[in-house]
C-alpha positions as CSV (number, residue, x, y, z in Angstrom):
1,D,24.0,-26.1,221.7
2,S,23.8,-24.0,218.7
3,I,25.8,-23.3,215.5
4,V,25.5,-19.8,213.9
5,S,26.8,-19.5,210.3
6,V,28.1,-16.4,209.0
7,T,29.2,-15.9,205.6
8,T,30.8,-13.1,204.0
9,N,30.4,-13.7,200.2
10,G,26.9,-14.6,200.3
11,T,27.5,-18.3,199.5
12,K,25.2,-21.0,200.7
13,N,26.0,-23.7,203.5
14,S,24.2,-26.6,205.1
15,L,22.8,-24.7,208.2
16,S,19.5,-23.6,208.3
17,D,18.3,-20.4,206.8
18,S,17.6,-18.7,209.8
19,S,21.3,-19.1,211.3
20,K,22.4,-17.7,208.1
21,F,23.7,-14.2,207.2
22,A,25.7,-12.4,204.8
23,L,28.6,-9.6,204.6
24,R,28.7,-9.3,201.3
25,S,27.3,-5.9,200.9
26,A,26.9,-3.4,203.6
27,T,24.2,-1.0,203.4
28,V,25.3,2.4,205.0
29,K,21.5,4.2,205.8
30,D,22.7,7.0,208.5
31,E,23.4,10.2,207.2
32,S,26.6,10.6,209.4
33,S,28.1,7.2,208.1
34,K,27.7,8.7,204.6
35,K,29.2,12.0,205.5
36,L,32.4,9.9,206.8
37,L,32.6,7.5,203.8
38,D,32.2,10.8,201.5
39,S,34.8,12.3,203.4
40,F,37.7,9.2,203.1
41,V,36.8,9.5,199.3
42,D,37.4,13.3,199.1
43,S,40.6,13.2,200.8
44,A,42.0,10.2,198.7
45,N,40.8,12.6,195.6
46,K,42.8,15.5,197.3
47,S,45.8,13.2,198.1
48,K,46.3,13.2,194.0
49,T,47.4,16.6,194.0
50,K,49.6,16.7,197.4
51,N,52.9,15.5,198.2
52,M,52.4,11.6,198.5
53,K,54.9,11.9,201.4
54,D,52.0,14.0,203.6
55,W,49.4,11.3,202.9
56,T,50.0,8.3,205.1
57,V,47.3,5.4,206.4
58,N,47.7,6.6,210.0
59,K,46.0,9.7,209.1
60,L,43.0,7.6,207.7
61,R,42.5,6.0,211.5
62,F,40.2,3.2,210.0
63,N,40.3,1.4,213.4
64,S,37.9,4.3,214.6
65,V,35.2,4.1,212.1
66,G,33.9,0.8,213.3
67,L,31.6,-1.4,211.7
68,L,29.2,-0.1,209.2
69,G,26.3,-1.4,207.7
70,R,26.3,-4.7,209.9
71,D,23.4,-4.2,212.2
72,N,22.0,-7.3,211.4
73,E,24.9,-9.5,211.7
74,L,25.6,-7.7,215.1
75,K,22.1,-8.5,216.3
76,S,22.6,-12.4,215.4
77,L,25.8,-12.8,217.1
78,H,24.8,-10.6,220.1
79,A,21.9,-13.0,220.3
80,C,24.3,-16.0,220.5
81,W,25.7,-14.2,223.6
82,E,22.4,-13.4,225.3
83,R,21.5,-17.1,225.0
84,M,25.0,-18.2,226.3
85,M,24.1,-15.8,229.4
86,Q,20.6,-17.3,230.7
87,P,20.7,-17.7,234.3
88,E,20.9,-21.7,235.2
89,Q,20.3,-22.1,231.3
90,Q,23.7,-21.5,229.8
91,T,24.2,-22.8,226.3
92,K,27.6,-23.5,224.5
93,E,27.3,-21.3,221.3
94,V,29.7,-21.8,218.1
95,V,29.7,-19.0,215.3
96,M,31.3,-20.2,212.2
97,I,32.0,-16.6,209.9
98,S,33.5,-17.0,206.4
99,G,34.2,-15.1,203.6
100,Y,36.9,-13.3,201.5
101,S,39.8,-11.5,203.2
102,G,39.2,-7.9,204.2
103,T,35.3,-8.3,204.9
104,G,35.3,-7.7,208.2
105,K,35.0,-11.2,210.0
106,T,37.9,-10.7,212.4
107,T,36.2,-7.4,213.4
108,L,32.7,-8.6,213.7
109,A,33.9,-11.2,216.1
110,F,35.8,-8.9,217.9
111,D,32.8,-6.9,218.4
112,L,32.1,-9.5,221.3
113,K,34.6,-8.2,223.5
114,K,33.0,-5.2,224.4
115,N,30.6,-7.6,226.3
116,I,33.5,-8.9,228.4
117,K,33.3,-7.5,232.1
118,K,36.9,-6.9,233.6
119,G,37.6,-9.6,235.9
120,R,35.0,-11.6,235.1
121,G,34.9,-13.1,231.7
122,A,37.7,-13.7,229.4
123,F,38.1,-13.3,225.4
124,V,41.1,-15.0,223.8
125,T,42.1,-15.4,220.5
126,G,44.6,-17.5,218.4
127,K,45.5,-17.6,214.6
128,F,46.4,-20.2,212.3
129,N,49.3,-19.1,210.0
130,Q,49.3,-20.3,206.3
131,Y,53.1,-20.8,206.4
132,N,52.9,-22.2,210.0
133,S,50.1,-25.0,209.0
134,G,52.3,-27.8,210.0
135,E,52.6,-26.8,213.6
136,P,49.7,-28.6,215.4
137,L,47.3,-26.7,217.6
138,S,49.0,-23.4,217.1
139,A,46.1,-21.0,217.3
140,I,44.7,-23.0,220.1
141,L,47.6,-23.3,222.2
142,Q,47.9,-19.4,221.6
143,A,44.7,-18.7,223.2
144,F,45.3,-21.1,226.0
145,G,48.8,-19.3,226.6
146,E,46.6,-16.1,226.9
147,I,44.5,-17.5,229.6
148,C,47.6,-18.9,231.4
149,R,48.7,-15.3,231.5
150,M,45.5,-13.9,232.7
151,I,45.3,-16.4,235.7
152,V,48.6,-15.8,237.0
153,K,47.8,-11.9,237.1
154,K,44.8,-13.1,239.3
155,G,47.3,-14.2,242.0
156,A,48.8,-17.1,243.8
157,T,45.8,-18.3,245.4
158,V,43.8,-18.5,242.0
159,C,47.0,-20.2,240.6
160,K,46.6,-22.9,243.3
161,E,43.1,-23.6,243.0
162,I,43.8,-24.2,239.1
163,E,46.6,-26.5,239.8
164,D,44.5,-28.2,242.0
165,V,41.6,-28.8,239.8
166,L,44.3,-29.9,237.2
167,R,46.1,-32.5,239.3
168,A,43.0,-33.9,240.7
169,E,41.9,-35.0,237.2
170,L,45.2,-35.6,235.4
171,Q,47.4,-36.1,238.1
172,S,50.8,-36.3,237.1
173,E,49.7,-36.0,233.4
174,V,49.7,-32.3,234.1
175,Y,53.1,-32.7,232.3
176,L,51.4,-33.1,228.9
177,L,49.7,-29.7,229.3
178,T,52.7,-27.7,230.4
179,Q,54.7,-29.4,226.9
180,L,51.9,-28.1,224.7
181,V,51.4,-24.5,227.0
182,P,54.5,-23.3,228.4
183,D,52.9,-20.4,230.0
184,L,50.8,-23.0,232.4
185,K,54.4,-23.4,234.0
186,E,53.6,-20.0,235.8
187,V,50.5,-21.1,237.1
188,I,51.0,-24.8,238.7
189,N,54.0,-26.2,240.7
190,Q,56.5,-28.1,238.7
191,E,57.8,-30.4,241.5
192,T,55.5,-33.5,240.2
193,Q,57.6,-35.4,237.9
194,H,56.1,-37.2,234.7
195,T,55.5,-41.1,235.1
196,K,56.9,-43.5,232.6
197,K,54.9,-44.4,229.7
198,T,53.6,-47.5,229.6
199,S,53.2,-49.6,226.3
200,D,49.6,-49.0,225.9
201,E,50.5,-45.4,226.0
202,N,53.2,-45.7,223.3
203,S,50.2,-45.6,220.5
204,S,49.2,-42.8,218.7
205,E,45.8,-43.4,219.5
206,A,46.1,-43.5,223.2
207,R,48.2,-40.4,223.0
208,Q,45.5,-38.6,221.3
209,M,43.0,-39.7,223.7
210,K,45.2,-38.4,226.5
211,L,45.6,-35.1,224.9
212,N,41.6,-34.6,224.0
213,Y,41.1,-35.2,227.6
214,A,43.8,-33.2,229.0
215,L,42.6,-30.0,226.9
216,R,38.9,-30.6,227.8
217,V,39.9,-30.5,231.4
218,F,42.1,-27.5,230.9
219,V,39.3,-25.7,229.5
220,R,36.7,-26.4,232.1
221,A,39.1,-25.5,234.9
222,M,39.8,-22.0,233.3
223,N,36.2,-21.6,232.6
224,S,35.7,-22.1,236.2
225,H,37.4,-18.6,236.6
226,F,36.3,-16.9,233.5
227,S,32.8,-17.1,232.5
228,P,32.2,-16.4,230.1
229,L,35.1,-17.9,228.3
230,V,35.3,-16.8,224.2
231,L,37.7,-18.7,222.3
232,C,38.0,-16.9,218.9
233,L,40.0,-18.8,216.0
234,D,41.0,-16.8,213.2
235,D,42.2,-18.1,209.7
236,L,40.5,-21.5,210.5
237,Q,41.4,-22.4,206.9
238,W,44.7,-23.0,207.6
239,A,44.1,-25.5,210.6
240,D,46.0,-28.9,211.1
241,T,43.8,-31.9,211.4
242,S,44.9,-32.1,214.9
243,S,43.3,-28.7,215.7
244,L,40.0,-29.6,213.9
245,D,39.7,-32.9,215.9
246,I,40.4,-30.9,219.2
247,I,37.9,-28.4,218.3
248,E,35.2,-31.1,217.4
């Protein structure tokens, strides 16, 4: 397994030098990119002499610009992808991207989405919220809900296959997952009733162990239909303790 650390402020971390790269100062070498940036500056200067009502952010169309000066970072990110996709030698890859807001962390991560072939893999996202940090597993469950909606679109046959795998591993404890991921109710049959808790299951440690296992089974089941499966979790600094435990 491999971890690549990406920093956007140039700060050091505990990983090896070969697995770090910084996004602090983008370099723009090609002439077309320079002209593009110059046009933004020129347009901004012209706007000072015009009616500001005629000048809107929409006219800039920043989304069409893409990533500038991030060739090395993209190369490292896509190297992770290539290792993960090696036939019969697939690896699990974890990429940590850190830095100040507005430095392009999310845009860099989303570049991997281009590699997902329609109908095969899946790129799903979840975002932790500063004002919602008390809600356990929020970003993780957002991503899992997205996977469930993708499964539903594949049709009843695939839904049944997923249900069979989950019930074989978890039996009636599938109930745990449906409570956490409401979209899963659209995938599996809800006829099985939840069994009554035993005294051993009432402890917080026992519940946490069951939850951890259930989520691992869920990911394995989904990965059997979406290979590769890429989870992009944004704003990890606002993650709750339970989410960090699950990620680990």
